[in-house]
N, C-alpha and C positions, 0 to 999 in steps of 0.2 A: 459446499453446501449438503452434498448426499450424505455425509456421513450422521450430520446435523438434522437435518430438514430433509428425507430421503423422500417424498411423496412433491414437498414443492420442487426439489429440483429437478423432480422427471417430468412435473409440468413444462416446467423454463424450458428445460432440454426438447419435449416434443413441441411446444410454442416456436421455438427459434430454430433449433436444428434439424430433427429430424421432417418438420413439414418443406426444409429447402432443399436435404439431401435426401432423396430416400435410399439412397447406395450407402448411407451411413449406418453405424450401430442402430439397434433398435431401441436402446436406452440407454441413459446417461451411464446408468452400473455396468453396463456393456463396453463401454467407449476405453479406449485406451488411454493415456498419462499423456497429456501434448507434451511433447518436445520444441524446447526453445532457441533458436536461429540465433546462435553466438554470432553471428557477422551481424547482425541489427542492436548490438548492444552497444552505447555509446559510451567509452571509456570514461572519457572528459565526465559527462557528466554522471559516470557514476563516483567517480574520484569526488566530486562536490557534493553529493549526497552523502557521501561517508563522513565527510568533515562537516556538512551541516547535524548530522546523528549526535555527532563528537560533542559538535557544543552546544545542541541542546542536552544530553547527558553532564557533560558538566555543569551547567546552569540546573538544571534541575539537583543536582548533587549539591550545589553550593548553596542552593535554595533549603534545602532538606537539612543541611548542616547550621544554618543561621540561626543564629538566635534571637534576631530583631525580630520586635512583633508582626509587621509591616511584610516579613520577607514573603510570605507566602500572595500575598498581592502584588508582587515584585512587577511592573512594567518593563517590556523586554521591545525590543525593535529591532529592525533591519531595514535596510537602504540597499537593492541593486538598481542594476541600469534599467527592469523594465518596469518596474511598481514597487512603492514603498509597503512596506509588510508593520502592522502592529500585533501584539497580542494583549 
């Protein structure tokens, strides 16, 4: 957010972080970029999301190439173990 909305970002930083960590950087603009803890990455979830993104890409490409008039309003659906989904 900082490059686009520097004043809003600074306010959020001051309200959320500076107030709770007095030893932290004085400003969001002086803070270091966060480093990810790669041990927390769920590889199975990452693969599942990559597959999901690919399915969405293929669906959008098929809809874009379709000459059928109702293609833009096509309904898609997915059912998983946890809960059904519709768009």
